[in-house]
C-alpha positions as a Markdown table, in Angstrom:
| # | Residue | x | y | z |
|---|---|---|---|---|
| 1 | Met | 51.1 | -70.7 | -8.4 |
| 2 | Lys | 54.3 | -68.8 | -8.7 |
| 3 | Asn | 52.6 | -65.7 | -10.1 |
| 4 | Ala | 50.1 | -65.8 | -7.3 |
| 5 | Tyr | 53.0 | -65.6 | -4.8 |
| 6 | Leu | 54.5 | -62.7 | -6.6 |
| 7 | Trp | 51.1 | -60.7 | -6.5 |
| 8 | Leu | 50.7 | -61.6 | -2.8 |
| 9 | Thr | 54.3 | -60.3 | -2.2 |
| 10 | Val | 53.3 | -57.0 | -3.9 |
| 11 | Ala | 50.0 | -56.7 | -1.9 |
| 12 | Gly | 51.8 | -57.7 | 1.2 |
| 13 | Ser | 54.2 | -55.0 | 0.8 |
| 14 | Val | 51.9 | -52.1 | -0.4 |
| 15 | Val | 49.0 | -52.6 | 2.1 |
| 16 | Pro | 51.1 | -52.7 | 5.4 |
| 17 | Leu | 53.4 | -49.8 | 4.2 |
| 18 | Val | 50.4 | -47.6 | 3.2 |
| 19 | Leu | 48.8 | -48.4 | 6.7 |
| 20 | Phe | 52.1 | -47.8 | 8.5 |
| 21 | Ala | 52.6 | -44.5 | 6.6 |
| 22 | Glu | 49.1 | -43.4 | 7.5 |
| 23 | His | 49.8 | -44.2 | 11.2 |
| 24 | Phe | 53.1 | -42.4 | 11.3 |
| 25 | Ala | 51.6 | -39.3 | 9.6 |
| 26 | Ala | 49.0 | -39.1 | 12.2 |
| 27 | Ala | 51.0 | -40.1 | 15.3 |
| 28 | Gly | 54.6 | -39.2 | 14.3 |
| 29 | Pro | 57.6 | -41.5 | 14.0 |
| 30 | Gly | 57.7 | -42.8 | 17.6 |
| 31 | Leu | 57.7 | -46.5 | 17.9 |
| 32 | Gly | 56.0 | -46.2 | 21.3 |
| 33 | Asp | 52.8 | -44.9 | 19.6 |
| 34 | Leu | 53.0 | -47.8 | 17.2 |
| 35 | Val | 53.2 | -50.4 | 20.0 |
| 36 | Arg | 50.5 | -48.6 | 22.1 |
| 37 | Ala | 48.2 | -48.8 | 18.9 |
| 38 | Met | 49.1 | -52.4 | 18.4 |
| 39 | Leu | 48.0 | -53.1 | 22.0 |
| 40 | Ala | 45.2 | -50.8 | 22.2 |
| 41 | Asn | 42.5 | -53.4 | 22.8 |
| 42 | Ala | 42.1 | -57.2 | 22.9 |
| 43 | Ala | 41.4 | -57.6 | 19.1 |
| 44 | Ala | 44.5 | -55.5 | 18.2 |
| 45 | Ser | 46.6 | -57.4 | 20.7 |
| 46 | Gly | 45.3 | -60.7 | 19.4 |
| 47 | Ile | 46.3 | -59.7 | 15.9 |
| 48 | Ala | 49.8 | -58.5 | 17.0 |
| 49 | Ala | 50.4 | -61.8 | 19.0 |
| 50 | Asp | 49.3 | -63.8 | 16.0 |
| 51 | Val | 51.8 | -61.9 | 13.6 |
| 52 | Val | 54.6 | -62.3 | 16.1 |
| 53 | Ile | 54.1 | -65.9 | 16.7 |
| 54 | Ser | 53.6 | -66.6 | 12.9 |
| 55 | Ser | 56.8 | -64.7 | 12.2 |
| 56 | Leu | 58.7 | -66.7 | 14.6 |
| 57 | Ala | 57.4 | -69.9 | 13.0 |
| 58 | Phe | 58.4 | -68.5 | 9.7 |
| 59 | Trp | 61.9 | -67.8 | 10.9 |
| 60 | Val | 62.3 | -71.3 | 12.1 |
| 61 | Met | 61.0 | -72.8 | 8.9 |
| 62 | Val | 63.3 | -70.7 | 6.8 |
| 63 | Arg | 66.3 | -71.4 | 8.9 |
| 64 | Leu | 65.6 | -75.2 | 8.9 |
| 65 | Gln | 65.4 | -75.3 | 5.1 |
| 66 | Gly | 69.1 | -74.6 | 5.0 |
| 67 | Ala | 70.8 | -75.4 | 1.7 |
| 68 | Gln | 67.5 | -76.7 | 0.4 |
| 69 | Gly | 65.9 | -73.4 | 0.3 |
| 70 | Pro | 66.9 | -69.9 | -0.8 |
| 71 | Ser | 69.2 | -67.8 | 1.4 |
| 72 | Pro | 67.0 | -66.9 | 4.3 |
| 73 | Trp | 68.5 | -63.4 | 5.1 |
| 74 | Pro | 66.6 | -61.3 | 2.6 |
| 75 | Phe | 63.3 | -62.9 | 3.7 |
| 76 | Leu | 64.1 | -62.4 | 7.4 |
| 77 | Ala | 64.9 | -58.8 | 6.7 |
| 78 | Leu | 61.6 | -58.4 | 4.7 |
| 79 | Asn | 59.8 | -59.9 | 7.7 |
| 80 | Cys | 61.4 | -57.2 | 10.1 |
| 81 | Leu | 61.1 | -54.3 | 7.8 |
| 82 | Val | 57.8 | -54.8 | 6.0 |
| 83 | Gly | 56.1 | -57.8 | 7.6 |
| 84 | Leu | 55.1 | -61.4 | 7.3 |
| 85 | Ser | 52.6 | -60.6 | 4.6 |
| 86 | Cys | 55.4 | -59.6 | 2.3 |
| 87 | Ala | 58.1 | -62.0 | 3.5 |
| 88 | Met | 56.2 | -65.3 | 3.3 |
| 89 | Pro | 54.9 | -65.1 | -0.2 |
| 90 | Ala | 58.3 | -63.7 | -1.4 |
| 91 | Tyr | 59.9 | -66.8 | 0.2 |
| 92 | Leu | 57.4 | -69.1 | -1.5 |
| 93 | Tyr | 57.9 | -67.2 | -4.8 |
| 94 | Ala | 61.7 | -67.8 | -4.5 |
| 95 | Cys | 61.1 | -71.5 | -3.7 |
| 96 | Ala | 58.7 | -71.9 | -6.7 |
| 97 | Arg | 61.1 | -70.2 | -9.0 |
| 98 | Arg | 64.0 | -72.3 | -7.8 |
| 99 | Asp | 62.1 | -75.4 | -8.3 |
| 100 | Glu | 61.0 | -74.3 | -11.8 |
| 101 | Leu | 64.6 | -73.6 | -12.8 |
| 102 | Arg | 65.7 | -77.0 | -11.6 |
| 103 | Leu | 63.0 | -78.8 | -13.5 |
| 104 | Ala | 64.0 | -76.8 | -16.7 |
| 105 | Ala | 67.7 | -77.6 | -16.2 |
| 106 | Ala | 66.9 | -81.4 | -15.7 |
| 107 | Arg | 65.1 | -81.5 | -19.1 |
């Protein structure tokens, strides 16, 4: 499962960044155009709202893990800079890797 999280992290990085690059190449670097595109119609607005609400839930989950989970800050930064599709599988990968290392050390 750990490797699946790693591949999802890569895909969750590449796909959004390619699409954002395409948008910014066409519309310029302004964030106003990005927000207008995200709210262009009901379908786009629904997807944007879904991502924002899911990101907030991710932030709460990561912060509540505290010392039991990996440091939250790299994953919260990934969420802001790339997106939830990168941050969540990266966090799950880090948790799986941590658990794997703990099991190996306990043997």
